[in-house]
C-alpha positions in Angstrom: 118.0 -57.0 115.9 117.7 -55.1 112.3 120.9 -54.4 111.1 121.0 -51.5 108.3 123.8 -49.7 106.3 122.9 -46.5 105.2 124.0 -44.0 103.4 125.5 -43.5 99.4 127.7 -45.7 97.5 131.3 -46.7 99.1 130.2 -44.1 102.1 127.9 -47.0 104.0 127.6 -46.8 107.6 125.9 -49.0 110.3 123.0 -48.9 111.6 120.3 -50.8 113.4 116.0 -50.3 113.4 114.8 -49.0 116.8 110.9 -50.0 117.5 109.5 -47.4 116.0 111.2 -48.1 112.7 114.1 -45.3 112.6 117.3 -46.3 112.2 119.8 -45.1 114.6 123.6 -44.6 114.7 126.5 -48.0 115.6 129.4 -46.4 114.0 131.1 -46.3 117.6 130.3 -50.2 117.9 131.1 -51.0 114.7 132.9 -49.4 111.9 130.3 -51.5 109.6 128.6 -54.7 109.2 130.2 -57.3 107.6 131.0 -60.9 108.4 133.3 -59.4 110.8 130.5 -57.9 113.2 128.0 -60.5 112.5 129.5 -62.7 114.2 127.4 -65.2 117.0 131.1 -63.3 119.5 129.8 -60.1 118.1 126.3 -60.3 117.8 125.6 -61.6 121.3 128.0 -57.6 122.1 125.4 -55.9 120.2 122.7 -57.5 121.9 123.9 -55.5 125.7 123.3 -52.1 123.6 120.9 -49.8 124.5 119.4 -49.0 121.6 117.6 -46.2 122.3 120.6 -44.8 123.7 121.9 -44.5 120.2 122.0 -41.6 117.8 119.4 -40.8 115.7 120.6 -40.6 112.1 120.9 -37.0 111.5 121.1 -34.7 108.2 118.1 -36.1 105.9 115.1 -36.9 106.4 114.6 -40.7 107.5 112.6 -41.7 104.6 114.9 -40.4 102.7 118.0 -42.0 103.3 119.4 -44.4 101.1 119.3 -48.0 102.4 122.8 -49.5 101.3 122.9 -53.6 101.3 122.7 -55.1 104.4 125.9 -56.9 104.6 129.4 -55.2 103.2 132.3 -57.2 102.2 130.3 -60.5 100.9 132.9 -62.4 99.5 130.2 -65.5 97.5 126.5 -64.8 96.5 125.2 -68.6 96.3 121.9 -69.5 95.2 119.5 -72.4 95.1 117.3 -72.7 92.3 113.5 -74.5 91.9 113.8 -74.8 94.8 109.7 -74.3 95.2 108.2 -77.5 93.6 105.4 -75.3 92.0 108.3 -72.7 90.8 109.9 -76.3 88.7 106.5 -76.6 87.7 106.2 -73.5 86.0 109.6 -73.5 84.8 109.1 -76.8 82.7 111.8 -78.4 84.7 111.9 -81.3 86.9 111.7 -81.4 90.5 115.7 -81.5 91.5 116.7 -84.7 94.2 119.8 -82.4 95.0 119.9 -78.6 95.4 120.8 -76.8 92.8 123.3 -74.7 93.2 124.3 -71.3 91.0 126.1 -68.1 92.2 125.5 -64.8 91.4 128.8 -61.9 91.0 129.1 -60.7 93.5 129.1 -57.3 91.3 125.5 -57.2 91.1 124.7 -56.8 94.7 123.1 -53.3 95.7 120.8 -51.7 98.1 116.9 -52.8 98.9 115.3 -49.4 96.5 118.4 -48.9 94.1 117.1 -48.5 90.5 117.5 -51.9 88.6 119.2 -51.1 85.5 118.4 -53.3 82.1 121.7 -54.3 80.4 122.6 -54.2 76.9 120.9 -56.7 74.8 118.5 -57.6 77.3 115.1 -58.9 76.7 113.2 -60.9 79.1 114.3 -59.8 82.4 112.4 -61.2 85.0 111.6 -60.9 89.3 112.8 -63.2 91.6 111.8 -62.6 95.5 113.5 -65.3 97.9 114.4 -65.6 101.3 118.4 -64.5 101.8 120.1 -66.5 104.2 123.1 -64.6 106.3 126.8 -67.0 107.5 127.7 -65.7 110.6 130.2 -68.6 111.1 132.9 -70.2 109.0 131.2 -73.7 108.0 132.9 -76.8 106.3 130.9 -79.5 106.4 128.4 -79.1 109.0 125.6 -81.5 109.8 121.6 -80.4 109.4 121.7 -80.7 113.1 123.8 -78.1 114.0 123.6 -76.0 110.8 121.2 -73.1 112.3 124.4 -72.1 114.6 126.1 -70.8 111.5 123.2 -68.8 110.3 123.3 -64.8 111.4 120.1 -64.3 110.5 118.3 -63.4 107.1 117.4 -60.8 104.1 115.3 -60.1 101.5 116.7 -61.0 97.8 115.5 -59.9 94.5 117.6 -62.3 92.1 116.9 -60.5 89.3 117.3 -62.6 86.1 117.9 -62.5 82.1 116.1 -65.0 81.2 117.4 -65.3 77.5 121.5 -65.0 78.6 120.6 -67.4 81.1 118.7 -70.0 79.3 119.2 -69.3 75.3 122.3 -68.8 75.2 125.4 -71.7 76.2 127.2 -72.3 79.2 125.9 -72.1 82.6 123.1 -69.7 84.6 125.2 -67.4 86.2 125.9 -64.9 83.3 122.1 -64.3 83.3 121.8 -63.6 86.8 124.8 -61.7 87.2 124.8 -57.6 85.8 124.6 -54.8 87.8 121.8 -54.4 89.9 120.9 -58.0 89.3 120.9 -58.7 93.6 119.1 -56.6 96.4 119.8 -57.2 99.8 118.0 -55.9 102.7 116.9 -53.8 103.8 117.9 -55.4 106.6 120.1 -57.9 108.5 117.3 -59.3 110.4 119.3 -61.6 113.4 117.7 -64.9 113.2 116.9 -65.3 116.7 113.8 -62.4 115.7 113.3 -65.3 113.1 112.3 -68.6 115.0 111.2 -70.6 112.2 111.8 -70.1 109.0 109.7 -72.2 107.1 107.2 -70.4 107.8 107.0 -66.8 106.8 105.0 -65.1 103.9 106.7 -64.2 100.6 105.1 -61.6 97.7 106.5 -59.4 95.3 104.1 -56.9 93.0 104.9 -55.3 89.7 103.3 -51.8 89.2 100.7 -52.7 92.3 99.6 -56.4 90.9 100.6 -58.9 93.0 102.6 -61.4 90.7 104.2 -63.7 93.3 102.3 -64.8 96.7 103.6 -68.3 99.0 105.1 -69.3 102.0 108.8 -70.6 103.0 107.3 -73.6 104.2 106.5 -74.9 101.0 110.7 -74.7 99.9 112.0 -78.3 99.0 115.0 -77.9 100.6 114.6 -75.5 104.4 117.4 -73.8 105.4 118.8 -76.6 107.9 119.3 -78.4 104.9 120.4 -75.7 102.6 123.6 -74.8 104.6 124.4 -78.3 104.9 124.4 -79.2 101.6 126.5 -76.5 100.4 129.1 -76.9 103.0 129.5 -80.0 101.1 130.9 -78.4 98.5 132.7 -74.9 99.5 133.3 -74.0 102.5 130.9 -70.7 103.7 131.8 -67.3 104.9 130.8 -65.1 107.7 128.5 -62.9 105.5 128.1 -64.8 102.3 124.8 -64.7 101.6 122.6 -68.1 99.7 119.5 -67.0 98.2 117.1 -69.9 99.2 115.0 -70.0 95.5 111.3 -68.4 94.2 107.9 -69.3 95.0 105.9 -69.4 92.0 104.7 -66.3 89.7 107.7 -65.4 87.9 107.1 -63.7 84.5 109.2 -66.3 82.5 105.8 -69.0 84.0 103.4 -66.4 82.7 101.2 -67.8 79.6 102.5 -65.9 77.6 105.2 -64.7 79.4 105.7 -61.0 81.2 109.1 -59.8 81.5 110.3 -55.9 82.8 110.8 -52.8 81.2 112.0 -49.6 81.7 109.4 -47.5 84.3 108.3 -51.0 85.9 108.2 -50.6 89.7 108.9 -54.1 91.4 107.7 -53.8 95.4 108.5 -57.2 97.4 108.8 -58.4 100.9 109.1 -61.1 103.2 107.5 -61.0 106.9 109.7 -59.9 109.5 112.4 -58.7 107.0 110.6 -55.7 105.6 110.3 -54.9 102.0 112.2 -53.5 98.8 111.4 -51.1 96.0 112.5 -50.8 92.8 112.3 -48.9 89.8 113.7 -50.6 86.2 115.5 -48.3 84.4 117.3 -48.3 81.1 120.9 -48.3 81.4 122.4 -45.1 79.9 124.4 -45.0 76.9 
């Protein structure tokens, strides 16, 4: 299933994408797409629904609908850094022996096609396309063998970063990762049964039509199973939590000379089977 949330901020409604790519309303089945509605039991019940009989979303053209963050009520936005060896190399950092964990503030989360806003004082904004894991069941001290049971599905993540905030100020990475709009997720939550091998997905990003990142999740240092198991050793994972799994090479920081985003740039990014995002970079209004 491809689950989606649509509508204006604070007015989002649940939907599902049909075989023709149209959004159908799920409001009679669930109130929203949240941790409560992506549990194994809840997803099993949703699979019994005849999608073709659900009402098409009306009121405006489908291609004009705002696609909201694909999960609502997210508790944690966990990220894995330097998880592609070639990305670690371009960043000038050592390949990690264990997953590098950091967080993004949940207030950074936005829809897949919402504008990305340059925060005040930003000079080095960067792009990072990533595979997002969506947790579907409470996970604590889980083994790698059992890890996939806790995965409800996957989504596209753009881990937008401000490199000066991240690397040139004292403290941790979180402050370069957490500005409002720095966490587009979606467009869909694609359930795990539709992605039989998350370690073989093409992943790419363009800026103004130029391909900047072009990779595959098979080159991740730590795969989905290992990441879920590892993170659950240090914090419990709750339904609806998101884990961004790292980015392939091609970020602006790694270019020679470095190249960063500016107002007017447009990012387009996607992952096999998980859809595409499309964001305009804009200056923060006074």
